[in-house]
C-alpha positions as CSV (number, residue, x, y, z in Angstrom):
1,M,-38.2,30.1,-187.1
2,K,-39.9,29.2,-189.7
3,H,-43.3,27.4,-189.6
4,I,-44.1,24.8,-191.6
5,L,-47.6,22.5,-191.6
6,V,-48.4,19.1,-193.2
7,V,-52.0,18.5,-193.7
8,S,-52.8,14.8,-194.7
9,I,-56.2,12.6,-195.1
10,G,-54.5,10.1,-192.5
11,T,-52.6,10.1,-189.5
12,P,-49.8,7.7,-190.4
13,T,-48.8,9.9,-193.7
14,G,-48.9,13.2,-191.9
15,A,-46.5,12.1,-189.2
16,A,-44.4,10.6,-191.0
17,I,-43.5,13.9,-193.7
18,A,-43.8,15.9,-190.4
19,E,-40.7,13.7,-189.3
20,E,-39.2,13.3,-192.6
21,L,-38.9,17.7,-193.0
22,S,-38.0,17.9,-189.0
23,A,-34.6,16.0,-189.9
24,V,-33.9,17.6,-193.7
25,F,-35.1,21.4,-191.9
26,Q,-33.7,20.7,-188.1
27,G,-32.9,24.1,-186.4
28,W,-34.8,26.8,-189.3
29,A,-38.0,25.1,-189.1
30,Q,-41.0,24.0,-186.6
31,V,-42.6,21.1,-188.3
32,K,-46.1,20.2,-187.2
33,Y,-48.9,18.2,-188.9
34,C,-53.2,18.0,-188.8
35,L,-55.7,16.7,-190.9
36,C,-58.1,18.2,-193.4
37,H,-61.0,18.5,-191.0
38,Q,-57.9,20.4,-188.5
39,F,-56.6,22.7,-191.4
40,R,-58.9,25.8,-190.6
41,D,-58.0,26.0,-187.0
42,E,-54.0,25.2,-187.9
43,V,-53.4,27.4,-190.5
44,P,-52.7,30.9,-188.8
45,G,-49.3,31.7,-188.0
46,Q,-48.0,29.1,-190.3
47,D,-45.0,29.8,-193.2
48,V,-45.8,27.0,-195.4
49,V,-48.7,24.3,-195.2
50,L,-47.4,21.3,-197.5
51,F,-50.7,19.3,-198.5
52,S,-50.0,15.1,-198.3
53,S,-51.5,15.0,-202.2
54,K,-53.6,17.0,-205.3
55,Y,-56.6,15.4,-203.5
56,C,-55.9,16.7,-199.8
57,Q,-55.6,20.1,-201.1
58,A,-58.9,19.9,-203.1
59,L,-60.7,18.9,-199.7
60,C,-59.1,22.4,-198.9
61,R,-59.7,24.4,-201.2
62,D,-63.2,26.3,-199.5
63,E,-60.8,27.0,-196.2
64,P,-58.8,30.9,-196.4
65,P,-55.8,30.0,-198.8
66,P,-51.9,29.6,-196.3
67,P,-49.7,32.1,-197.1
68,A,-47.6,29.9,-199.2
69,A,-48.4,26.1,-200.3
70,L,-47.8,23.2,-202.7
71,P,-48.9,19.6,-203.2
72,A,-45.8,17.5,-202.2
73,Q,-44.9,14.8,-204.5
74,R,-44.2,11.8,-202.8
75,V,-42.0,8.4,-204.1
76,I,-42.0,4.8,-203.0
77,N,-39.8,3.7,-200.0
78,Y,-37.5,1.4,-201.9
79,R,-36.2,0.3,-198.5
80,N,-39.6,-1.7,-197.4
81,L,-40.0,-3.5,-201.5
82,Q,-38.4,-6.8,-200.2
83,E,-41.5,-8.7,-199.7
84,V,-42.6,-7.2,-202.8
85,I,-39.9,-8.7,-205.0
86,E,-40.3,-11.8,-203.0
87,L,-44.4,-12.0,-204.6
88,E,-44.7,-14.8,-207.0
89,A,-44.5,-13.4,-210.6
90,G,-48.0,-12.7,-212.1
91,S,-49.7,-12.5,-208.9
92,R,-52.9,-10.1,-208.2
93,V,-52.5,-8.1,-205.6
94,L,-54.7,-4.9,-203.9
95,L,-52.7,-2.0,-204.0
96,V,-54.6,-0.3,-200.7
97,N,-54.3,3.8,-200.1
98,D,-56.8,6.5,-198.8
99,D,-57.8,8.0,-202.6
100,K,-58.0,6.9,-206.0
101,D,-55.2,9.8,-206.6
102,T,-52.8,8.2,-204.5
103,T,-53.4,4.8,-205.1
104,S,-52.8,5.2,-208.8
105,E,-49.8,7.4,-208.0
106,A,-48.3,4.5,-205.9
107,I,-49.1,1.9,-208.7
108,D,-47.4,3.9,-211.4
109,Q,-44.3,4.0,-209.3
110,L,-43.9,0.7,-208.6
111,M,-44.4,-0.2,-212.1
112,E,-41.1,2.9,-212.9
113,I,-39.1,0.7,-210.6
114,G,-39.1,-2.2,-212.1
115,L,-41.5,-3.9,-210.4
116,T,-43.7,-4.8,-213.4
117,D,-44.4,-8.5,-212.9
118,L,-47.5,-8.3,-210.7
119,C,-51.4,-7.4,-211.3
120,Y,-51.9,-4.1,-209.2
121,I,-55.7,-3.8,-208.0
122,P,-56.3,-0.1,-207.1
123,C,-58.1,-0.5,-203.5
124,F,-59.0,2.9,-201.7
125,P,-62.6,3.8,-199.5
126,G,-65.3,3.6,-202.1
127,S,-63.6,1.2,-204.3
128,P,-65.2,-1.9,-206.2
129,S,-64.8,-4.9,-203.8
130,H,-61.9,-7.9,-204.3
131,P,-63.1,-10.5,-202.1
132,E,-61.2,-13.5,-204.3
133,I,-58.0,-11.0,-203.2
134,T,-56.3,-12.2,-200.1
135,T,-53.0,-10.3,-200.3
136,A,-52.9,-6.4,-199.8
137,I,-49.7,-3.9,-200.4
138,T,-50.2,-1.0,-198.4
139,P,-47.7,2.4,-198.4
140,G,-48.6,3.2,-194.5
141,E,-52.1,2.6,-194.6
142,R,-53.5,-0.4,-193.2
143,A,-56.3,1.3,-192.1
144,C,-57.9,1.2,-195.6
145,I,-57.6,-3.0,-196.1
146,P,-60.3,-4.7,-196.3
147,E,-61.2,-7.4,-193.6
148,H,-60.9,-10.1,-195.9
149,V,-57.0,-9.2,-196.5
150,T,-55.1,-12.5,-194.6
151,R,-51.5,-10.8,-196.6
152,I,-50.5,-6.7,-195.7
153,I,-47.4,-6.0,-197.3
154,D,-46.3,-2.3,-195.5
155,I,-44.2,-0.5,-197.5
156,G,-44.2,2.0,-195.5
157,V,-45.4,6.0,-195.8
158,R,-44.3,7.4,-199.4
159,T,-41.4,9.3,-198.9
160,L,-41.2,12.9,-200.2
161,D,-39.8,13.4,-203.8
162,I,-36.1,15.2,-203.8
163,R,-38.2,17.9,-206.0
164,T,-41.1,18.7,-203.1
165,I,-38.1,19.2,-200.7
166,Y,-36.0,21.6,-203.5
167,D,-38.9,23.5,-203.2
168,L,-40.1,23.9,-199.4
169,A,-36.5,25.5,-199.5
170,H,-37.1,28.0,-201.5
171,L,-40.0,28.9,-200.1
172,L,-38.0,28.7,-196.5
173,E,-35.0,30.2,-197.7
174,A,-33.1,27.6,-196.7
175,E,-31.2,26.2,-199.5
176,H,-28.0,26.2,-198.2
177,L,-29.4,23.2,-196.2
178,L,-29.6,20.9,-198.8
179,N,-26.5,19.5,-199.1
180,Q,-24.8,16.5,-201.2
181,S,-25.4,14.2,-198.1
182,L,-29.2,14.7,-199.2
183,V,-28.8,13.8,-202.6
184,A,-26.7,10.7,-201.6
185,R,-29.5,9.5,-199.1
186,Y,-31.8,9.4,-201.7
187,L,-29.7,8.1,-204.6
188,S,-28.9,4.8,-201.9
189,Q,-32.3,4.2,-201.8
190,I,-32.4,3.5,-205.8
191,V,-29.5,1.3,-204.8
192,T,-31.0,-0.7,-202.6
193,V,-34.0,-1.8,-204.6
194,S,-31.8,-2.0,-208.0
195,K,-29.5,-4.4,-205.5
196,S,-32.8,-5.9,-204.4
197,L,-33.9,-6.6,-208.1
198,S,-30.9,-8.0,-209.1
199,H,-30.5,-9.8,-206.0
200,S,-34.1,-11.4,-207.1
201,R,-32.4,-12.5,-210.3
202,R,-30.0,-14.1,-209.3
203,Q,-32.5,-15.5,-207.1
204,A,-34.1,-17.3,-210.3
205,E,-31.1,-18.3,-211.6
206,R,-30.4,-20.5,-208.3
207,T,-33.7,-21.3,-209.2
208,E,-33.5,-22.9,-212.6
209,R,-30.2,-24.3,-211.6
210,L,-32.5,-26.1,-208.6
211,L,-34.9,-27.2,-210.2
212,S,-32.8,-28.8,-213.3
213,G,-31.0,-30.7,-210.4
214,I,-34.5,-32.5,-209.6
215,F,-35.6,-32.7,-212.8
216,D,-31.9,-35.3,-213.7
217,H,-32.1,-36.9,-210.4
218,V,-36.1,-37.7,-210.4
219,D,-36.4,-41.4,-210.2
220,S,-38.5,-41.4,-213.5
221,G,-37.7,-40.8,-216.8
222,I,-38.4,-37.2,-217.8
223,A,-38.8,-35.8,-221.1
224,Y,-40.1,-32.5,-221.9
225,V,-41.4,-32.1,-226.1
226,G,-42.0,-28.9,-227.2
227,P,-45.1,-27.3,-229.3
228,D,-43.8,-28.7,-232.3
229,L,-43.6,-32.0,-230.9
230,K,-40.0,-32.6,-230.7
231,L,-38.1,-33.3,-227.5
232,V,-36.5,-30.5,-226.0
233,R,-35.0,-31.9,-222.5
234,T,-34.3,-35.3,-221.6
235,N,-33.2,-36.6,-218.1
236,P,-30.8,-39.3,-217.3
237,L,-32.9,-42.3,-216.8
238,F,-35.4,-41.3,-219.8
239,E,-32.2,-41.6,-221.7
240,S,-31.0,-45.0,-219.5
241,I,-34.7,-46.2,-220.8
242,L,-34.3,-45.6,-224.4
243,G,-30.7,-46.3,-224.2
244,Q,-29.2,-43.7,-226.3
245,D,-28.0,-40.3,-224.8
246,Q,-29.0,-36.7,-225.3
247,N,-27.3,-35.8,-228.0
248,H,-29.8,-38.6,-230.1
249,L,-32.6,-38.1,-228.4
250,L,-33.1,-34.6,-228.9
251,G,-34.8,-32.9,-231.4
252,R,-36.5,-36.5,-232.6
253,R,-40.6,-37.5,-231.7
254,L,-42.0,-39.4,-229.7
255,E,-43.5,-41.2,-233.4
256,D,-39.7,-42.0,-233.8
257,L,-39.1,-43.6,-230.6
258,F,-42.2,-45.3,-229.8
259,G,-44.3,-45.7,-232.7
260,P,-46.9,-44.3,-234.8
261,K,-49.4,-44.4,-232.4
262,F,-47.7,-41.1,-230.9
263,R,-47.7,-39.3,-234.1
264,R,-50.1,-36.7,-232.3
265,P,-49.5,-37.2,-228.7
266,E,-52.5,-37.3,-226.4
267,E,-53.1,-37.0,-222.5
268,G,-53.1,-39.8,-221.3
269,S,-51.0,-43.7,-219.8
270,F,-49.6,-46.0,-222.4
271,V,-48.0,-49.2,-222.4
272,V,-45.4,-49.9,-224.9
273,P,-42.3,-52.4,-225.2
274,V,-39.0,-50.6,-225.4
275,R,-35.7,-52.7,-225.4
276,A,-37.8,-56.3,-224.5
277,R,-38.8,-55.0,-221.2
278,T,-42.6,-53.0,-220.9
279,V,-42.6,-49.4,-219.9
280,L,-45.5,-47.2,-219.1
281,L,-45.7,-44.2,-220.4
282,R,-47.4,-40.7,-219.1
283,I,-48.2,-37.7,-221.3
284,K,-49.6,-34.3,-219.6
285,A,-50.5,-31.8,-222.0
286,L,-49.1,-28.2,-221.1
287,E,-49.8,-24.7,-222.3
288,D,-47.9,-22.1,-222.5
289,S,-47.8,-18.7,-223.1
290,E,-48.8,-18.7,-226.7
291,R,-51.8,-21.1,-226.0
292,A,-49.7,-23.7,-227.7
293,H,-49.3,-27.1,-226.1
294,S,-46.2,-28.8,-225.3
295,F,-46.2,-32.4,-223.6
296,L,-44.5,-33.6,-220.4
297,V,-43.4,-37.5,-220.6
298,T,-42.6,-39.6,-217.8
299,A,-41.7,-43.4,-218.5
300,D,-41.1,-46.1,-215.6
301,Y,-40.6,-49.9,-216.2
302,T,-43.8,-51.7,-214.7
303,D,-42.9,-54.0,-212.4
304,T,-41.0,-51.2,-210.7
305,I,-44.3,-49.3,-210.8
306,H,-45.8,-52.7,-209.2
307,K,-43.5,-52.7,-206.7
308,L,-43.5,-48.9,-205.8
309,N,-47.8,-49.3,-204.9
310,R,-47.7,-52.5,-202.9
311,R,-45.1,-50.2,-200.5
312,I,-46.8,-47.8,-200.6
313,R,-50.1,-49.9,-199.9
314,Q,-48.5,-51.0,-197.0
315,D,-47.6,-47.8,-195.9
316,S,-50.6,-46.4,-196.2
317,A,-52.9,-49.4,-195.0
318,P,-52.4,-47.9,-191.0
319,A,-54.4,-44.7,-192.4
320,Q,-57.5,-46.5,-193.7
321,R,-58.2,-49.0,-190.6
322,R,-61.1,-48.1,-188.6
323,R,-62.8,-49.4,-185.1
324,L,-64.3,-52.8,-186.5
325,Y,-67.1,-55.2,-184.6
326,T,-66.1,-58.2,-183.4
327,F,-67.8,-61.6,-182.5
328,S,-68.8,-59.6,-178.7
329,D,-70.5,-57.0,-180.7
330,Y,-73.0,-59.4,-181.9
331,L,-75.9,-60.0,-179.1
332,T,-77.6,-63.3,-179.1
333,W,-79.2,-65.7,-176.7
334,D,-79.8,-68.0,-178.8
335,Q,-78.1,-71.4,-178.5
336,N,-78.7,-71.8,-182.1
337,C,-77.3,-68.4,-183.1
338,R,-74.3,-68.9,-180.7
339,N,-73.4,-72.5,-182.5
340,M,-73.4,-69.6,-186.0
341,L,-71.0,-67.5,-183.9
342,A,-68.8,-69.6,-183.3
343,L,-68.6,-71.6,-186.2
344,A,-67.7,-68.1,-188.2
345,E,-64.8,-68.0,-185.6
346,K,-63.0,-71.0,-186.8
347,F,-63.2,-68.8,-190.0
348,T,-60.7,-66.5,-188.8
349,R,-57.9,-69.1,-189.0
350,T,-57.9,-69.0,-193.4
351,G,-58.2,-67.2,-196.0
352,G,-60.2,-68.4,-198.1
353,A,-63.5,-66.9,-199.2
354,V,-66.5,-66.8,-197.5
355,L,-70.1,-66.5,-198.2
356,I,-72.5,-65.4,-195.6
357,Q,-75.8,-66.2,-196.7
358,G,-78.9,-64.2,-194.9
359,E,-81.9,-61.7,-194.7
360,S,-81.5,-58.0,-194.4
361,G,-80.9,-57.4,-191.1
362,T,-79.6,-60.4,-189.9
363,G,-75.7,-58.6,-189.1
364,K,-74.3,-59.6,-192.5
365,E,-71.3,-56.9,-192.2
366,I,-71.3,-57.3,-188.4
367,L,-69.9,-61.3,-189.2
368,A,-67.8,-60.1,-191.9
369,Q,-65.8,-57.0,-189.9
370,S,-65.9,-60.0,-187.0
371,I,-64.1,-62.5,-189.3
372,H,-61.5,-60.2,-190.2
373,S,-60.8,-58.7,-187.0
374,G,-60.4,-62.2,-185.6
375,S,-57.4,-63.0,-188.2
376,A,-54.1,-62.5,-188.6
377,R,-55.8,-60.0,-191.5
378,R,-56.7,-57.7,-188.5
379,R,-53.9,-55.2,-189.2
380,A,-54.5,-54.4,-192.9
381,P,-57.7,-53.1,-194.3
382,F,-61.0,-54.1,-194.1
383,I,-62.4,-52.6,-197.3
384,P,-66.4,-53.1,-198.0
385,V,-68.3,-52.8,-201.3
386,N,-72.4,-52.2,-201.4
387,I,-72.7,-53.8,-205.2
388,T,-76.2,-52.4,-205.5
389,S,-75.2,-49.2,-205.1
390,L,-73.1,-48.8,-207.9
391,T,-74.2,-49.3,-211.7
392,S,-72.2,-52.6,-213.6
393,T,-69.2,-50.0,-214.9
394,L,-68.5,-48.3,-211.8
395,A,-68.3,-51.3,-209.9
396,E,-66.2,-52.5,-211.9
397,S,-63.5,-49.1,-211.7
398,E,-64.3,-49.7,-207.8
399,L,-63.5,-53.3,-207.5
400,F,-60.6,-53.1,-210.1
401,G,-59.7,-49.2,-210.3
402,Y,-58.9,-47.6,-213.1
403,E,-56.0,-46.0,-215.5
404,D,-56.0,-42.8,-216.4
405,A,-58.4,-40.8,-218.9
406,S,-60.0,-44.4,-219.3
407,F,-63.6,-43.1,-219.1
408,T,-64.9,-39.3,-219.1
409,G,-65.1,-38.1,-215.6
410,A,-62.4,-40.6,-214.9
411,K,-59.7,-38.8,-211.9
412,K,-56.5,-37.4,-213.6
413,G,-53.6,-39.9,-212.8
414,G,-56.2,-42.9,-212.6
415,R,-56.8,-44.7,-208.8
416,A,-56.3,-47.9,-207.2
417,G,-59.5,-49.7,-206.6
418,I,-60.5,-51.7,-203.5
419,F,-58.8,-54.9,-204.4
420,E,-55.1,-52.8,-204.6
421,L,-56.1,-50.8,-201.6
422,A,-57.1,-54.0,-199.6
423,D,-53.5,-55.4,-200.4
424,C,-52.9,-58.2,-197.6
425,G,-56.0,-57.6,-195.8
426,T,-60.2,-58.6,-197.0
427,V,-62.8,-57.1,-199.3
428,F,-66.0,-56.8,-198.5
429,I,-68.6,-57.6,-201.5
430,D,-71.7,-57.0,-199.9
431,E,-75.1,-58.4,-202.2
432,I,-73.2,-60.3,-204.4
433,G,-76.5,-61.9,-205.6
434,D,-77.0,-58.4,-207.6
435,A,-74.1,-58.2,-209.6
436,S,-74.5,-58.3,-212.9
437,L,-73.3,-61.7,-214.9
438,E,-70.7,-59.6,-216.7
439,L,-69.4,-58.4,-213.3
440,Q,-70.0,-62.0,-211.9
441,A,-67.2,-63.2,-214.8
442,K,-64.7,-60.5,-214.4
443,L,-64.7,-61.4,-210.5
444,L,-64.2,-64.6,-210.8
445,R,-61.1,-64.7,-213.1
446,A,-59.8,-62.0,-210.5
447,L,-60.5,-65.2,-207.7
448,E,-59.5,-66.9,-209.7
449,Q,-55.7,-65.5,-211.1
450,R,-55.3,-63.8,-208.0
451,S,-54.6,-60.8,-210.0
452,I,-57.0,-57.8,-211.8
453,R,-56.5,-55.5,-214.5
454,R,-57.4,-52.0,-214.0
455,V,-60.2,-50.3,-216.4
456,G,-58.5,-49.3,-219.6
457,G,-55.1,-51.0,-218.4
458,A,-53.5,-54.0,-219.7
459,E,-50.6,-54.5,-216.8
460,E,-51.9,-58.2,-214.5
461,I,-51.3,-56.6,-210.6
462,P,-51.5,-58.9,-208.2
463,I,-53.9,-59.4,-205.4
464,R,-53.7,-60.8,-201.7
465,A,-57.0,-60.0,-200.1
466,S,-58.9,-62.0,-198.8
467,V,-63.2,-61.8,-199.9
468,I,-66.1,-62.0,-198.2
469,A,-69.6,-62.0,-199.7
470,A,-72.8,-61.4,-198.6
471,T,-76.3,-61.6,-199.7
472,N,-80.1,-61.6,-198.6
473,R,-80.8,-63.2,-202.2
474,D,-81.7,-66.9,-202.5
475,L,-78.7,-68.0,-204.7
476,S,-79.5,-71.4,-205.3
477,A,-83.1,-70.3,-207.1
478,M,-80.3,-67.3,-208.9
479,L,-78.6,-70.7,-209.7
480,R,-81.5,-73.1,-210.8
481,D,-82.5,-69.8,-212.9
482,G,-78.9,-68.8,-214.4
483,N,-78.4,-65.6,-212.7
484,F,-75.6,-66.5,-210.8
485,R,-72.6,-68.5,-212.0
486,K,-72.6,-71.6,-210.7
487,D,-68.8,-71.5,-210.9
488,L,-68.7,-67.8,-208.9
489,F,-70.6,-69.9,-206.3
490,F,-68.8,-72.3,-205.7
491,R,-65.5,-70.4,-205.8
492,L,-67.2,-67.7,-203.3
493,N,-69.6,-71.2,-200.9
494,M,-65.9,-72.2,-199.5
495,F,-67.2,-71.2,-196.4
496,P,-71.0,-71.0,-195.8
497,L,-72.1,-69.3,-193.2
498,A,-76.0,-68.4,-192.6
499,T,-77.4,-65.9,-190.6
500,I,-80.6,-66.7,-188.4
501,P,-83.4,-64.4,-188.7
502,L,-85.1,-62.7,-185.3
503,R,-88.1,-64.6,-186.1
504,K,-86.0,-67.9,-185.3
505,R,-84.6,-66.6,-182.7
506,P,-87.2,-65.5,-180.5
507,G,-85.3,-66.0,-177.0
508,D,-83.4,-62.6,-178.4
509,I,-86.5,-60.6,-179.5
510,L,-87.1,-59.7,-175.6
511,S,-83.5,-59.6,-174.6
512,L,-82.6,-57.5,-177.7
513,L,-85.6,-55.1,-176.9
514,E,-84.8,-54.8,-173.1
515,H,-80.9,-54.2,-174.4
516,F,-81.6,-51.2,-176.7
517,L,-83.8,-49.1,-174.4
518,T,-82.1,-49.0,-171.9
519,Q,-79.3,-47.8,-173.5
520,T,-81.3,-44.5,-173.0
521,L,-83.7,-45.2,-170.5
522,A,-84.1,-46.6,-166.8
523,P,-84.8,-50.3,-166.4
524,E,-87.6,-49.7,-164.3
525,L,-89.3,-47.8,-167.1
526,V,-88.2,-50.2,-169.6
527,Q,-90.0,-53.4,-167.5
528,T,-93.3,-51.0,-166.9
529,L,-94.0,-49.8,-171.0
530,L,-92.9,-53.8,-171.7
531,G,-96.5,-55.3,-170.2
532,P,-97.6,-58.7,-170.9
533,E,-99.3,-57.4,-174.3
534,I,-97.0,-55.9,-175.7
535,R,-94.2,-58.9,-175.0
536,S,-96.7,-61.0,-176.7
537,F,-97.5,-59.1,-179.3
538,F,-93.3,-59.0,-180.4
539,L,-93.2,-62.4,-179.9
540,R,-96.1,-63.0,-182.1
541,Y,-95.1,-60.3,-184.7
542,H,-92.7,-61.5,-187.7
543,W,-89.8,-59.5,-188.0
544,P,-89.7,-58.8,-191.6
545,G,-86.3,-56.8,-190.9
546,N,-84.8,-58.7,-188.2
547,V,-82.7,-57.1,-185.9
548,R,-82.3,-53.8,-187.8
549,E,-86.5,-53.8,-187.6
550,L,-86.5,-54.0,-183.8
551,M,-83.5,-51.4,-183.5
552,N,-86.0,-49.1,-185.0
553,A,-88.8,-50.2,-183.1
554,A,-87.0,-49.4,-179.7
555,E,-86.1,-45.9,-181.0
556,Y,-89.6,-45.7,-182.1
557,I,-90.3,-46.5,-178.1
558,K,-88.1,-43.9,-176.4
559,L,-89.8,-41.0,-178.6
560,T,-93.1,-41.8,-177.8
561,H,-93.2,-44.0,-175.0
562,E,-96.3,-41.9,-172.7
563,G,-95.0,-44.1,-169.3
564,R,-97.9,-46.5,-169.1
565,P,-97.5,-49.8,-170.5
566,L,-97.3,-50.2,-174.6
567,T,-100.3,-51.6,-176.4
568,P,-99.8,-52.5,-179.9
569,Q,-101.5,-49.6,-181.2
570,D,-98.7,-47.4,-179.9
571,L,-96.3,-49.0,-181.9
572,P,-95.8,-47.8,-185.8
573,A,-98.9,-48.2,-188.0
574,Y,-97.3,-50.6,-190.5
575,M,-96.4,-53.6,-187.6
576,L,-100.2,-53.6,-187.5
577,A,-101.3,-53.4,-190.9
578,P,-103.1,-57.1,-192.3
579,G,-100.6,-58.4,-195.5
580,D,-98.1,-56.2,-195.5
581,S,-96.5,-59.4,-195.6
582,Q,-97.5,-62.8,-197.6
583,D,-96.0,-64.9,-193.9
584,R,-97.9,-62.9,-191.5
585,V,-100.8,-65.4,-189.8
586,F,-102.9,-64.3,-187.0
587,L,-103.7,-66.7,-184.4
588,A,-106.6,-66.2,-181.7
589,Q,-105.4,-67.3,-177.6
590,T,-106.8,-70.8,-178.3
591,E,-105.6,-71.3,-181.8
592,Y,-102.3,-70.7,-180.3
593,Q,-102.2,-72.6,-177.0
594,L,-103.7,-75.7,-179.1
595,L,-101.2,-75.0,-182.3
596,S,-97.8,-75.0,-179.5
597,A,-99.4,-78.4,-177.8
598,V,-99.9,-80.2,-181.5
599,E,-95.8,-79.0,-181.8
600,A,-94.6,-80.2,-178.7
601,N,-96.5,-83.6,-179.2
602,R,-96.0,-84.9,-182.7
603,G,-98.8,-87.4,-183.8
604,I,-101.3,-86.6,-181.3
605,G,-104.1,-87.0,-181.3
606,R,-107.5,-84.7,-180.3
607,N,-108.5,-87.0,-176.9
608,R,-105.2,-86.0,-175.6
609,L,-105.1,-82.6,-177.1
610,H,-107.8,-82.0,-175.2
611,A,-106.3,-84.2,-171.8
612,L,-103.2,-81.5,-171.8
613,L,-104.8,-78.6,-172.3
614,A,-107.1,-79.5,-169.8
615,Q,-104.3,-79.9,-167.2
616,E,-103.4,-76.3,-168.0
617,G,-106.3,-74.8,-167.7
618,V,-107.7,-74.8,-170.9
619,D,-111.4,-75.4,-171.4
620,L,-111.8,-76.6,-175.1
621,G,-113.9,-79.5,-175.5
622,V,-113.4,-82.6,-178.1
623,G,-115.7,-80.9,-180.6
624,K,-114.4,-77.4,-180.2
625,I,-110.7,-79.1,-180.8
626,R,-111.8,-80.7,-184.2
627,A,-113.2,-77.5,-185.5
628,L,-110.4,-75.7,-184.4
629,L,-107.9,-78.1,-185.8
630,K,-109.7,-77.9,-189.0
631,S,-109.5,-74.4,-189.3
632,L,-106.1,-75.0,-188.6
633,E,-105.4,-77.5,-191.6
634,E,-107.4,-75.3,-193.9
635,R,-105.3,-72.4,-193.8
636,G,-101.9,-75.0,-193.9
637,L,-100.7,-74.8,-189.8
638,V,-101.3,-78.4,-189.5
639,C,-101.7,-81.5,-191.1
640,Q,-104.0,-84.7,-189.9
641,E,-103.1,-88.1,-190.8
642,S,-105.0,-91.4,-189.3
643,S,-101.6,-91.1,-186.9
644,G,-102.4,-88.0,-185.0
645,C,-102.0,-84.3,-185.6
646,T,-98.1,-82.9,-187.0
647,I,-97.2,-79.0,-186.9
648,T,-96.9,-78.1,-190.6
649,E,-93.1,-75.3,-191.0
650,Q,-96.7,-72.6,-192.0
651,G,-97.4,-73.6,-188.3
652,R,-94.3,-73.5,-186.5
653,T,-93.3,-69.8,-188.3
654,A,-96.7,-68.7,-187.2
655,L,-95.7,-69.5,-183.9
656,R,-92.6,-68.0,-183.6
């Protein structure tokens, strides 16, 4: 019995070669395998040593020489190539093996059998990393595959070349074991891969037939224009739109069909008249292997596009919906504010334009969302746009959309504007007072004609969205100064709504503050924090930022409080800074009491004031009252006439 020792760098390779030799030399030789570092201990008693590669043999060159040795010549296992054949032509893949030589050898063998349409990148221990390549082919050396690889094609350990088996048989004096069946086995593998490659070609032919079927049955007219600018291929719908059959179209130039404008085609969308109808042409440049440009042209009737767009908007509208505010989210205990909400609820019954005017922080968008949520349009989109965040040009493209290549940076294929996306819903235009006069004119045209035209486009697109606009600007002053169009104002002001600033809702100030604080803090702690001093300060404060500022103050208190009653010094510094607002008025306690009495009693005299204040425990003499009233009059808070003393609007503001 002869003995064969297989020496390899990795266990999978050694085990596979040993198994293959055992099948060939069964009953004539015993086969075992070892790794390179085990070679010294395993070589005694062996008749022949087979190294898995020349590199493996080089690693063992300093060890005692065996009686007979040779490096294996191995070939790709043809039976495991189907997944490789199915890879897309031109794909970059890692070819992973245990050393540089075996890796190069495996690549060469894949190329030799006809798998030349892939880009093989050698990968072995110590080779450069290629993290961008995520597909790896390996002949059984999975342990060498980098961690970033996500797709592994293991074609199995390469089999022994038939020449190596003949050499081994000669060394073992076993030529008689090599019969015709062994040769037939190797030939069958080659035939198998040949059949696979042939099958792949047939698949490509079937794919071409499939693509032809798609090309001919797509719902747009399509034409392919070659680098010589002549039509190479058309589909039946393109021929129908042009009213000519394929024989008359192929070989003709675009300029022959659509005019001199298309002598040198450019990418983009173009509206052209064809046989008394309007057709939208879209031209896309393609680049072939010679870097010459060819073109794909699609043609559609514009009225068909309009119908399709409306259907798409209707189908996609549910995906755009989100949870919107309702009137119950607008918190108030003030009767005037409740009257305003009742009026806003009536506006839900109409699709007419609503104009909301009021200071920042008074809940204009909450009202806009609530009107939409309570209307028949509630299932359609609500899409807001803030004019101040956009330049005039961007605001126009945002509202009306744009066509393909209409300006630098435009998205390929163009984009629908907010009016199109909000079909049958609501467009909320915030800060309308900041719109340029040019944009105002285009917005007015859209509202009057109920249609828009995309930037760079020619066709009119009907719109069915309702409009709610809002601003914190004084539109009346802007109208006088010529900064806002009167026609647009009256178009938007069909249903006017004015929000009420927080300083005019004194009953809401402390109630809202407690509401915001108790969302995080215990009610008992909130009552401790809000002592008489801080409550009085909040009621006197002007609240230029309205409810939004109140919410910020509540968040500040939540984070900074120390569990004791708050004082004004515990609040943000800006709330205490004098001159922070031209409307800020500071009153002494006696001034506040006197001004309150004047407000409650129009045309009151000094003696009557003295009596009323005395009933409330305020001890002020008539002379002191006279001096205080003079000071208040000089500050514009009261007006003294022969009929008595009356509070001014500025005085009412000071009280609040």
